[in-house]
C-alpha positions, -999 to +999 in steps of 0.1 A: +451+065-027+416+076-037+401+057-067+390+091-082+427+101-084+437+069-100+409+072-125+421+108-132+456+095-141+442+066-162+422+091-183+452+115-184+474+087-198+448+074-222+443+110-235+481+115-240+486+082-257+509+089-287+497+059-306+461+047-307+454+015-289+458-014-295+492-004-309+504+007-275+483-019-257+478+000-224+471-019-192+465-003-158+470-024-127+465-014-090+499-015-073+507-007-037+479+017-034+488+033-067+487+024-103+511+005-126+508+015-163+520-011-188+525-014-225+531-048-242+537-064-208+563-038-196+557-012-169+565+023-182+549+046-157+535+045-121+513+066-100+522+069-064+515+093-036+545+112-050+529+117-084+530+103-120+564+090-128+579+077-160+606+050-164+634+067-184+671+062-190+696+088-176+700+105-209+662+111-213+659+122-177+687+148-182+671+161-214+636+164-198+651+182-168+663+210-192+627+220-197+614+208-164+642+216-139+620+208-109+613+172-120+627+148-094+631+111-091+608+089-070+622+088-035+629+051-037+644+047-072+663+068-098+647+048-127+615+069-126+612+107-131+581+124-117+563+147-141+556+181-126+520+193-126+527+217-155+538+187-176+507+168-167+486+198-177+503+202-211+491+174-235+520+178-259+546+176-231+529+147-214+528+128-247+565+135-252+573+121-217+551+091-223+565+083-258+601+085-245+592+061-216+574+036-239+602+036-264+627+031-236+610+001-220+604-015-253+641-012-261+652-031-230+662-067-234+637-093-223+635-098-185+650-131-172+624-154-157+629-159-120+635-195-109+612-209-082 
C-alpha cells in the first residue's frame, strides 16, 4: 500500500480525533502493508486495501448501517466495519465512527497475556 495513502489516513484520523491528544493517545503502526491505529495500547481502527475500518460491537455496527447501509465488514472479520467514502469525507460522521470505536475498545476487559 502506498505510503502516501497511509499518510492520508493518518492525517484523516488525526483531524477527526474527538479528543485532543494526549487524551486519546493515538499511535499508528504499519501492519501487513496497511496501518494499525491504536489508542492507549488498543487497536481501534485499521487501514487495509479494503479501506478504513473501525472495530465496533454488533449494536454499533447495526446503528451505523442505518445511515450508511452500504458499509460492509472486512472480508476476513466481522469485528471491523469499513467506513464508506462519504463517511470519510464528512468530518462529523467520521468523528462519530471513531468515537464509538475508541469507546468500545476501551470498554473491553484487559487482554490475557499469552504464555510462551
